[in-house]
N, C-alpha and C positions, 0 to 999 in steps of 0.2 A: 443584856448578853446572856444572863443566865436563862432568862425566857426563852431565848432562841436556842440555846444549847440543849435545853429541857426538851423543847419541842423536836429537836434533832435525833434526841436519843432513840425514839421508837424507830425512826425511820433507819437509824443505824442497826439497830438490832433486827429490823426486818429486811436488809439487805445485805446479805454477806459480800456482795460485789463491793460496798462501801467500806467494810472493814478491811477487805483486802486492799482496796485504794489507799486507806490510811496507813496501812502496814508498807505499801510501797513508798510513801512519803517518808517513813522512817528510815527507809533504806538510801536516802539521797546522799552523796558523799560531801567530802569538806568544801568541794568546789561547786556544789549545788546541781551537779548532774546526776540523774536517775540513772540505774543500771540499765543495760539494753535487756529487752524481753527476749526470751528464747523463741526461735521461730517454730510455729506449729506443724506438725507433720501429719497430713491427711492421707490415709490409704486409698489409692484409686479404686473405685468400685469395679468389678468385672463388666466388660461389655456385654449387652443383653443380645439376644439372637437378632432382634429387631435393628439395633444400632450396628452389629456386625453386617447384616445384609445391606443396609444403607451404605456402610463403607465399601463394601463389595461393589455396590452400583456406582458409587462416587469415583470408583477407580476408572470408569468407563464415560460416565456422564456427569461429571463434577457439577457442571452450573445447573443441571436440572435437579441434581439431588440436594444442593446447598440452598436452592429455593423451596424444595418440597419438604425438607426434613421438619421445619417448624409448624408446618401446615398440616403434615400427616399427624403428629401428635394431637393436635387439636381435634382434627377429624375422627379418628379412632375413639376419642373421649366421648364422642355422640353416639347414642343409641342408633341403629340402623333405620329403624322406622321413623327417627326423628331428624334425619339429616336432610340437609337443604340440596338443591340441585347443584350449588357449585361443589359442596361437599363430595356428592357423588361424582361429580367431573374430576375431582383431585384422585379419588379413589381408581377411577378409570384410566387415569394418566398415569398413576403409580403402576398399575397392572400392565399398561402398554410398554412404560418403561423397562419392567422387567422382561417382557417379551423381547423388546429390541435389543437388549443387552445380551440375552441368551441366545437371539438368533445370531448377533454379530459373533459370538464365540462359536457357535455352531459353524458358521460360514468360514470361520478362520481356520478351524479344526478341518473342515472339508477341503479347503482350498490347500492346507499342508499336505493332506492325505493324496490329493490330485498330483501334488509337485513331486511326491516321493513316487508315486506311480510312474510318473514321466520320467523321472531320474533312473529308475530301474530298467525301463525299456531303452534308455539311452546307453546304459551300460552293457545291456545285451547285443546292441547293434554296434557297439563300439568296434570291433574287429573288423566286421564288414566295411563299416564308414572310412576306416584307416586305409584300406587299400585302396578304395575308390577316391580318396582324399589325394593319395599320392599321384595318381594317375592324371587326375583333374589338375594338379599342381605343375606337373610337366608340361602338359598341354597350354596352360595358361602363360607359362612362361615362354614358350615359342612364340605365342600370339603377341605378347608384350615386346619381344625383341624385334618382330617385324614391324609393329606400329611404330616403335621408337626411330627405327629407320626412316620410314615414310615422314615421320615427323620432323626430324632434322631436315630433310630437304626442303619441305614446304616452309619451314621457319626462314630458311636462307631468302627464298623468294619474297617471303613478307617482308624482311626488312628494306628490300629495293622499292617495294611499293610503298611502304610507310613513309620512306625519305620523300618521295614524289609528294605523297599526300600532304607531309608537314610543310613543304616549300608552298603549297596552294593555300594552306591554312594561314601561313605567317602573311601572304599578301592580302587575305581577306581580313585577318586582325588589323592591320593598318588601315583599310578602309573603314571597318567598324568604328575604330576610335573617332574617325571625322563625322561618322553619323550619329554616333553617341554624343559628341559635344554639341550637334544640332538639336538633338532631341532633349538634352539637358536644358538648352536655351527655350525651348518649347514649354518644359515644365515651370522653369522660372517665370517666363512670361505668363503662364497661367494662373500663377500664384499671385502675381501683381496685379493683372487685369481681372483677377476673380476676387479673392478675398480682400486684397489691400484695397481695391477700388471700392467694393462694396461698403467698407467701413467708413470710407471717405464720403462717398456718395449719400449713404444713409445717415452720417453724422454720429455714429455709435460711439465713437472715442470722446470721452469725457474732456471738458475745457481744461481740467488741471492737468490732463496729460497732453499738452500742446507740443512737447518735444516729440512724443511718439507720434502725434499728428504730422508734425514738419517732417519727420523721418520718412514716414509713408508716402507723403506727397513727393518727395525726393524720388523715391524709388518708382512712382507712377510717371514723373516727368523724364526721367532716364530713360524709360521704355518708350514714351512718345517720341523723344529724340531720336531713338532708333527707327521709330516709324515714319521719320520725315514728314512730321505733321507742318503746316503753315506755321510761320513765326508768329503771327498774330493770335493763333489759337494757343500756341505754346506759352505765349505771355498771358494769356487769360485764364488758363486751367488752375495755375496755383492758387490764385485769389479766390476763384470760384470755390474750390475745394475746401477751402478755410471757413467760409461761411456755413453757418448752421442751416440745416434744411429750412426750418421755419423763418429763416431771415432772407432766404434767396429771392431775388427778383427774377423776372422773366428773362434778362439777358443772361444772369448767372446759370439758370436751368439750360439754356440754350447751349451755353460754353460746356457744361457738364455733359450733355447729350452728345455733343460733336465730339468730346473727347473720349467718351464710352464707345462711340462708333469707330473712332480711329484705331483704339485697341483692339478692338474686335477683329478689324480687318487685318491689322499687324499679326495677331496671334493666329488667324486663318493662313495668313501667308506663311509663317514660321512652320506651321503644320504641315502645310503642302510640300515646302521644302525639303523638310525631314524625311516625309514619306517617299518623296521623288529620289532623294538620295539613297534610301536604303533599297528602294526597287532598283535601282541602277547598280547597286553593289551586287546585289543578288543575281541580278542578270549577268553582270560582267564575271563574276568570280564562280558562278555555277558551273560552267562548262569545264574548266580546270579541275576542279573539286570534285564534280561529279566522274570524270574519267580516271581521277586518281583513286577516288573511292571504289568504283567498280573494280578496277583491278586488284586493290587491296582485299575487297569482299570476296573475290574468287580465290585469291591465295589463302585467305583465312579461313574459307570454308574447308580447304583441304588440311589447313593447320588443326582445324577443330575436329574435324573427324579423325586424324591420325590421333588427336589427344584423347579423344572419347575412347578409340580402341585400346589406346594404352593404359587409360584409366580403369575401364572396364576389366582388361585382363589383369591388372595389376591388383585390383580389388578381389577378383575372383581368386587370384593365386594367393593373396594373404589370408582370404577367408579358409581355403583348402589348407594352407599351411598352419593356421591357427587350430584346425582341426585335427591335424596332424600332431601337433605339439600337445594338445589337451589329452589325446588318446594315447600317446606315450607317456604324459608325466602322470603325476598323482593328483592332478587338478580334479578329476571324476571322483576320487575317493574323498577328497577334501570337500567337495560339493556335497556327497552323499552325507557326510557328518553334518554338515551345515543344515541340509533337508531334515534329516533325522531330528536334529536338535530343535528345529523350528516345530516340527510336529509334536515332538515331545511337549514344548512348552505349550502349544495351542491346547493340547489334550488336559494338561495340568490345569491351566487356566479355567477351561471348561468345567473339569471335575471339582475345583474348588469353588467355582461360582455355585454349581448345582449343589455342594454339600452345604455352603451357607443358606443356600435358599431353602434347602429341605429342612434344615435345623429351623429356621424361621417359620415355615409353613407347620412344624410339627408341634412347636409351642402352643400351649393353650391359654398362656398369658397374654393380657393385651400389653403394647408397647410400654416401656417404662413412663410412669405419672400420667397414664393416659387413662386410667380407670375411673377418674372423676370427672364431674361436667366441665371443670375449668383447671388449668394447669396451677400447680403448686407454688406458693409465693416464690420459691427459689429459682422457679423458671421463669417469672416474669421478668421482663428486660429491666434491668436497673435494680432488682429486689436483692439485698445483701443475703450471703450465706450464712447459716445459724452461727458459725464460729465468728462472723463479722457483727451480727447482732449482738452477743455476749460481750463482745470488746467494747461495742458502742455504748451498752448499759454501763459497764464499769468506768468508762471515761466519763460519762454523765454523772456517775454517781459521785466520782472524785472531784467534779466541777461543783456538785452542790455542796460538799464538805469545805472547798476552798471558800465557797459564798458565806457559810454560815462563820467562817473565822475572820 
């Protein structure tokens, strides 16, 4: 033990941090808890022109700047004659980004100036527009009243034509129900004679699913009963369908073929009946509906024309009235303030960006930590800051002392 302590003495003398750690152990309270360590305050370093310029660019192109920021530092650290093609491409992209942001700010300022010029022209023409708008408003009001009168007459006639058409449609609806019932039967028969028949004929239902097979056979035989096939065939079909395809004899195959033919003929009959019924409905009800629809279309055209005239006149009157209201109120003045504020903001943004860019271009120093051929250890992802490294050394020294004891 003495030898170990003797060996540790030089280390303690050479490491002030170890002595500091031993002093900390002496300050441990009665309950074994060390006093809390005071937080270190590190003064923030002033932002360099380079970082300030990147911050200004990020306000307009955040994604590009976020990706480009670490790459630029590494590129600027390489001498111009030693740069690789990718590094030159990064610098070209950086220059293009500057041009794009500056261009967008210039365009915004020019747009604001154009808007201001347009607003001033509007104010100058306000007096003339006011008188013209009042005349236009009166004329459109008269046109609207005439169109409303024509519209009321046409709508009364339309009510009668609509009643006649509704009656014809009701008759057609009743007939449609009957046809839809036939068409539903056709669709059901297609499923049975198609999907259900195929799985039985090809024997794709597994033997363990015999309940599903028997249920499907019942659906097929029910449809065959509606087809009025001979009783002898009806008696043979269920048994034939239960046989596996590889076990069917010649007679079983003949039964299945006749059953399939009977289903096909019955389905064709159902389809023909449904089609004939729909054709008959269309032919029978078409005359009444066509006549009623023709009368309704005629009066509807008059109603639509009157509505269009009324809508056009009303919209034009509203537009003229809005112009009068705007010219009489302080709307133009408020609009002028908004346009002026927008122009001032656009100019301010442009001037601020140009100032930051000028400061960046005027500096002769390279970007922070870019003068060396590689970034400083503090810039490497995951590397501790100097203060953190000192604390780590102190903690390690304290651990060494504890081990010697």
